[in-house]
C-alpha positions as CSV (number, residue, x, y, z in Angstrom):
1,X,0.2,-0.1,0.2
2,X,1.5,3.3,-0.9
3,X,2.2,5.9,2.0
4,X,3.4,9.4,1.8
5,X,6.8,9.6,3.3
6,X,8.8,12.9,3.8
7,X,12.6,13.3,4.2
8,X,14.3,16.0,6.2
9,X,17.3,16.6,3.8
10,X,20.8,17.6,5.3
11,X,22.9,20.4,4.3
12,X,23.7,19.3,0.6
13,X,20.0,19.4,0.0
14,X,20.3,18.6,-3.9
15,X,22.9,15.9,-3.3
16,X,20.5,14.1,-0.7
17,X,17.6,14.6,-2.9
18,X,19.7,13.1,-5.9
19,X,20.9,10.3,-3.4
20,X,17.1,9.5,-2.5
21,X,16.4,9.0,-6.2
22,X,19.3,6.9,-6.6
23,X,18.3,4.6,-4.0
24,X,14.7,4.1,-5.1
25,X,16.1,3.3,-8.5
26,X,18.7,0.9,-6.9
27,X,15.5,-0.6,-5.4
28,X,13.3,-0.8,-8.3
29,X,10.7,1.3,-6.3
30,X,8.5,3.7,-8.2
31,X,7.9,6.8,-6.4
32,X,6.1,10.2,-6.9
33,X,7.3,13.5,-5.9
34,X,4.7,15.3,-4.0
35,X,6.7,18.1,-2.5
36,X,10.2,19.4,-2.6
37,X,11.3,22.6,-1.3
38,X,14.9,23.3,0.2
39,X,15.5,20.7,2.9
40,X,12.0,19.1,2.4
41,X,11.3,16.0,-0.1
42,X,8.1,14.2,0.1
43,X,7.1,11.3,-1.9
44,X,4.5,8.9,-2.4
45,X,5.6,4.9,-2.7
46,X,4.9,1.6,-1.3
47,X,8.3,1.6,0.6
48,X,10.9,4.1,2.2
49,X,14.7,3.7,2.3
50,X,15.6,5.9,5.2
51,X,18.1,3.5,7.0
52,X,20.1,3.4,3.5
53,X,20.4,7.1,3.4
54,X,23.6,9.1,4.6
55,X,22.1,12.8,3.4
56,X,18.8,12.6,5.3
57,X,18.5,13.6,8.8
58,X,14.7,12.5,9.5
59,X,11.7,10.4,8.1
60,X,8.3,11.0,8.6
61,X,4.7,9.7,7.4
62,X,2.4,12.3,6.2
63,X,-1.0,11.7,8.4
64,X,-2.8,15.2,7.4
65,X,-2.9,17.5,4.5
66,X,-4.3,21.2,4.3
67,X,-5.9,20.7,7.9
68,X,-6.3,23.3,10.4
69,X,-3.1,23.7,12.9
70,X,-5.1,22.9,16.0
71,X,-4.0,21.2,19.3
72,X,-6.6,18.7,18.7
73,X,-5.5,17.8,15.4
74,X,-2.0,17.3,16.3
75,X,-2.5,15.7,19.9
76,X,-3.9,12.7,18.2
77,X,-0.9,11.9,16.5
78,X,1.0,11.5,19.9
79,X,1.4,8.0,21.7
80,X,0.1,8.1,25.4
81,X,1.5,5.8,27.9
82,X,3.2,6.6,30.9
83,X,4.9,10.1,31.0
84,X,4.7,11.6,27.4
85,X,7.6,13.5,25.9
86,X,6.6,15.0,22.4
87,X,7.9,17.7,20.2
88,X,6.8,19.8,17.2
89,X,8.9,20.8,14.2
90,X,8.1,23.2,11.7
91,X,9.7,23.4,8.3
92,X,9.2,25.5,5.3
93,X,9.6,29.3,4.3
94,X,6.7,30.4,6.7
95,X,7.8,28.2,9.6
96,X,7.8,30.3,13.0
97,X,9.1,29.4,16.3
98,X,5.9,31.3,18.5
99,X,3.7,28.9,16.3
100,X,5.5,25.8,17.3
101,X,5.6,27.1,21.0
102,X,2.0,27.9,21.3
103,X,0.8,24.5,19.6
104,X,3.2,22.9,22.3
105,X,1.7,24.7,25.1
106,X,-2.1,23.9,23.9
107,X,-1.5,20.2,23.4
108,X,0.5,20.4,26.9
109,X,-2.7,21.9,28.8
110,X,-5.2,19.7,26.7
111,X,-3.2,16.5,28.2
112,X,-3.1,18.2,31.6
113,X,-7.2,18.5,31.5
114,X,-7.2,14.7,30.9
115,X,-4.7,14.1,33.5
116,X,-1.8,12.9,31.3
117,X,1.8,13.8,32.5
118,X,3.5,15.2,29.5
119,X,6.6,17.1,28.6
120,X,7.0,19.4,25.7
121,X,10.2,19.4,24.0
122,X,10.9,23.2,23.0
123,X,12.9,23.8,20.0
124,X,15.8,26.3,19.8
125,X,14.5,27.4,16.6
126,X,11.8,26.2,14.3
127,X,12.7,22.5,14.7
128,X,14.2,19.7,16.8
129,X,17.5,18.0,15.8
130,X,18.1,14.2,15.3
131,X,20.1,14.4,18.5
132,X,17.6,16.1,20.5
133,X,15.1,13.7,19.5
134,X,17.2,10.6,20.4
135,X,18.7,11.9,23.8
136,X,15.1,12.9,24.8
137,X,13.5,9.3,23.6
138,X,10.9,11.2,22.0
139,X,10.2,8.7,19.4
140,X,9.5,5.9,22.1
141,X,7.8,8.4,24.7
142,X,5.3,10.2,22.5
143,X,6.6,11.3,19.5
144,X,7.7,14.1,17.1
145,X,5.0,16.1,14.9
146,X,6.5,17.4,11.9
147,X,4.6,20.5,10.1
148,X,5.4,21.4,6.5
149,X,3.8,25.1,5.8
150,X,4.4,26.8,2.5
151,X,1.9,29.4,2.2
152,X,-0.3,27.6,0.0
153,X,-0.9,24.1,1.5
154,X,0.3,22.3,4.5
155,X,1.4,18.6,5.2
156,X,1.2,17.4,9.0
157,X,3.0,14.1,9.9
158,X,4.7,12.2,12.7
159,X,8.4,11.1,12.6
160,X,9.1,7.6,12.1
161,X,13.1,7.8,12.2
162,X,16.0,10.0,12.7
163,X,19.4,9.6,11.6
164,X,21.8,7.3,13.6
165,X,24.2,10.2,14.6
166,X,26.4,7.8,17.2
167,X,27.1,5.2,14.7
168,X,28.3,7.6,12.1
169,X,30.4,9.1,14.8
170,X,31.9,5.6,15.7
171,X,32.9,5.1,11.9
172,X,34.0,8.4,12.0
173,X,36.1,8.5,15.0
174,X,36.5,5.4,16.3
175,X,38.8,4.0,13.5
176,X,42.1,2.7,14.6
177,X,43.9,4.4,11.7
178,X,43.3,8.1,10.1
179,X,45.3,10.4,8.0
180,X,44.6,13.7,7.4
181,X,45.9,13.8,4.0
182,X,44.5,10.8,2.7
183,X,41.4,10.3,5.1
184,X,39.2,13.1,4.9
185,X,36.2,11.9,3.2
186,X,33.2,11.9,5.4
187,X,31.4,8.8,5.9
188,X,27.9,10.2,5.3
189,X,29.3,11.4,1.9
190,X,30.8,8.4,0.9
191,X,27.4,6.9,1.4
192,X,25.7,9.1,-0.5
193,X,28.3,8.6,-3.4
194,X,27.8,5.1,-3.4
195,X,23.8,5.6,-3.5
196,X,23.9,8.1,-6.2
197,X,25.1,5.0,-8.6
198,X,21.9,3.5,-8.5
199,X,23.1,0.3,-8.1
200,X,21.8,-2.5,-6.0
201,X,24.5,-4.3,-3.9
202,X,23.7,-8.2,-5.0
203,X,25.8,-11.0,-3.4
204,X,28.3,-11.2,-6.7
205,X,28.6,-7.4,-7.0
206,X,32.5,-6.4,-7.2
207,X,33.1,-2.9,-5.6
208,X,36.1,-0.7,-6.1
209,X,37.5,2.3,-4.9
210,X,40.9,2.8,-6.5
211,X,41.8,6.1,-4.3
212,X,40.9,4.1,-1.2
213,X,43.1,6.4,1.4
214,X,42.0,5.4,4.7
215,X,39.1,3.0,3.6
216,X,36.2,5.2,4.6
217,X,34.3,4.5,1.3
218,X,35.3,0.8,1.4
219,X,33.7,0.7,4.8
220,X,30.7,2.4,3.4
221,X,30.3,-0.1,1.0
222,X,30.3,-2.8,3.3
223,X,27.7,-0.7,5.7
224,X,25.3,-0.8,2.7
225,X,25.7,-4.7,1.9
226,X,28.4,-4.9,-0.7
227,X,30.3,-8.5,-0.3
228,X,33.2,-8.1,-2.5
229,X,35.1,-5.1,-2.0
230,X,38.3,-3.9,-3.5
231,X,40.4,-1.0,-3.0
232,X,43.9,0.5,-4.2
233,X,46.1,3.4,-3.3
234,X,49.4,4.7,-4.4
235,X,50.5,5.2,-1.0
236,X,51.6,2.1,1.1
237,X,50.2,3.9,4.4
238,X,47.1,4.4,3.2
239,X,46.6,0.7,2.0
240,X,47.6,-0.4,5.5
241,X,45.5,2.0,7.1
242,X,42.5,0.7,4.9
243,X,43.2,-2.8,6.0
244,X,43.3,-2.1,9.7
245,X,40.0,0.0,9.4
246,X,38.4,-2.4,7.6
247,X,39.4,-5.5,10.0
248,X,38.5,-3.2,12.9
249,X,34.6,-2.7,11.3
250,X,34.2,-6.0,10.6
251,X,34.8,-7.0,13.9
252,X,33.2,-4.1,16.0
253,X,29.9,-3.9,13.9
254,X,29.7,-7.8,13.2
255,X,29.8,-7.5,9.2
256,X,30.4,-10.1,6.6
257,X,32.4,-9.3,3.8
258,X,35.7,-9.9,1.6
259,X,38.1,-7.3,1.0
260,X,41.5,-7.1,-0.8
261,X,43.8,-3.8,-1.1
262,X,46.5,-3.2,-3.2
263,X,49.3,-0.8,-2.9
264,X,49.1,0.5,-6.7
265,X,48.7,3.8,-8.8
266,X,45.4,3.9,-10.5
267,X,46.6,4.1,-13.9
268,X,48.6,0.8,-13.8
269,X,45.4,-1.1,-12.7
270,X,44.7,-4.1,-14.8
271,X,42.0,-6.4,-15.5
272,X,39.0,-6.3,-18.1
273,X,35.5,-5.7,-17.6
274,X,35.6,-6.8,-14.1
275,X,33.8,-4.1,-11.5
276,X,30.3,-3.3,-11.5
277,X,30.5,-0.3,-9.6
278,X,33.6,2.1,-9.2
279,X,33.1,4.9,-6.4
280,X,35.9,7.0,-5.3
281,X,37.2,10.1,-4.3
282,X,40.5,11.1,-6.4
283,X,43.3,13.4,-5.8
284,X,41.9,16.9,-5.2
285,X,45.4,18.8,-5.8
286,X,47.8,20.9,-3.4
287,X,46.1,22.5,-0.3
288,X,44.8,25.7,-1.1
289,X,44.8,29.0,0.9
290,X,43.6,32.6,0.1
291,X,47.1,33.4,-1.1
292,X,46.6,30.8,-4.0
293,X,46.9,32.8,-7.0
294,X,44.4,32.3,-10.3
295,X,47.7,31.3,-12.3
296,X,48.6,28.4,-9.5
297,X,44.6,27.5,-9.9
298,X,44.7,27.5,-13.9
299,X,47.8,25.5,-14.1
300,X,46.4,22.5,-11.8
301,X,43.2,22.3,-13.6
302,X,45.6,21.8,-16.9
303,X,47.5,19.0,-15.3
304,X,44.3,17.2,-13.4
305,X,42.2,17.7,-16.5
306,X,44.9,15.6,-18.5
307,X,45.3,13.0,-15.2
308,X,41.4,12.7,-14.8
309,X,40.8,12.4,-18.5
310,X,43.6,9.0,-18.0
311,X,41.6,8.1,-15.3
312,X,38.3,7.7,-16.6
313,X,39.7,6.1,-19.9
314,X,41.5,3.5,-17.3
315,X,38.4,2.9,-14.9
316,X,36.2,2.5,-18.0
317,X,38.3,-0.5,-19.0
318,X,37.8,-2.4,-16.0
319,X,34.2,-1.8,-15.6
320,X,31.8,-4.1,-16.7
321,X,29.0,-3.3,-19.4
322,X,26.0,-1.4,-17.8
323,X,28.6,-0.9,-14.9
324,X,28.7,2.8,-12.9
325,X,31.7,5.1,-12.0
326,X,30.7,7.5,-9.3
327,X,33.8,9.9,-8.9
328,X,34.5,13.0,-6.9
329,X,37.1,15.4,-8.7
330,X,38.0,18.9,-7.7
331,X,36.3,22.2,-8.5
332,X,37.6,25.6,-7.6
333,X,35.6,28.5,-6.2
334,X,38.4,31.7,-6.7
335,X,36.4,34.6,-5.6
336,X,32.8,34.2,-7.2
337,X,33.9,31.8,-10.0
338,X,33.4,28.5,-10.4
339,X,36.1,26.3,-12.5
340,X,35.7,22.9,-13.4
341,X,38.3,20.4,-14.8
342,X,36.0,19.1,-17.6
343,X,38.1,15.9,-18.2
344,X,37.4,13.9,-21.5
345,X,35.1,11.3,-21.1
346,X,35.5,8.1,-22.9
347,X,32.8,7.2,-25.6
348,X,31.5,4.3,-24.0
349,X,30.8,6.1,-21.1
350,X,27.3,8.0,-20.4
351,X,27.2,11.0,-18.0
352,X,24.2,10.4,-16.2
353,X,24.5,13.2,-13.6
354,X,26.8,16.0,-11.8
355,X,26.4,17.0,-8.0
356,X,28.4,19.4,-6.1
357,X,29.9,19.4,-2.4
358,X,31.5,22.1,-0.9
359,X,31.8,23.6,2.7
360,X,31.4,27.5,3.0
361,X,34.6,29.5,2.2
362,X,36.4,26.5,0.7
363,X,38.6,27.1,-2.2
364,X,38.2,23.5,-3.7
365,X,34.9,21.6,-3.7
366,X,34.2,18.5,-5.1
367,X,32.5,17.8,-8.3
368,X,30.7,14.3,-8.4
369,X,30.3,12.8,-11.6
370,X,28.0,9.9,-12.3
371,X,28.9,7.8,-15.3
372,X,27.4,4.6,-17.0
373,X,29.0,2.2,-19.2
374,X,27.0,1.2,-22.5
375,X,26.2,-2.3,-22.7
């Protein structure tokens, strides 16, 4: 039976929405977008895939549409039993904190009249964070009401899940081996990149990261269910760190997968039509500061364009027909301009999409290319 699910997206909203599209595609699950605005994506589908996503922070199910924002309407969405702990989060361009507070107080007053002991969790702004929801056991003790208000219509729902921030923290900071130079990819970004592929991890699917660094991408592939995992890196230290981290992850999280990691330059990789999925963050160039000149950036772009043209040609050879490559390469923002590498893409690869990931004030960002090989 179809339901209406809402995803609250993380900081990189466009990338997060593209990830959701990729996961629905991988699972061959049709869906229809009902509403999309800023950090909100509401879809109608038979299934939800929140547990697979790295870029969404909350999942809710829409229960009411275009209904009055009354305490009576909202109170019915809260589970009652023991001391009730509940919260309200409001999203959309017309979200206002005073509306949230007023509704929360009215619901609490109605509970009091019914002799139900309750606690309303006040938001700092217009919404509660996943951490606040989890730490206060809101979903177990009452529930969180989600209100989407866009001025024309509204959606009222109930939160089903929030992002498991503790697990991500363990995977990010609990690993035994790390390297600031070769292991800067956040686990959630790796997960999002893998999901952009639209590939489902079957038992025999072979996954490769040819710039594996400290193994974050490989770890997230295992997290998503890939069983045949391969990595390589030109750095011996990086390859060793990857092995240590994956061994730790396998034991710490009780995961079953095989992994082979080699010390090897990406351009010397051998094989023919071997992998179904290749996902990686490549070399992003030398560290940049505000003193880096335009000439230095343009010289690096010229060098890396040639390098990545060769990389894509090599990866295409070891990719199976219908296989997918998702690769992050640098783009540059000196001032208000965006400068891209635009590497040559082999004829047998079709460009399915481009996404950008960049933290504020950084000169170098990541351009994520999604490429598929013809049959």
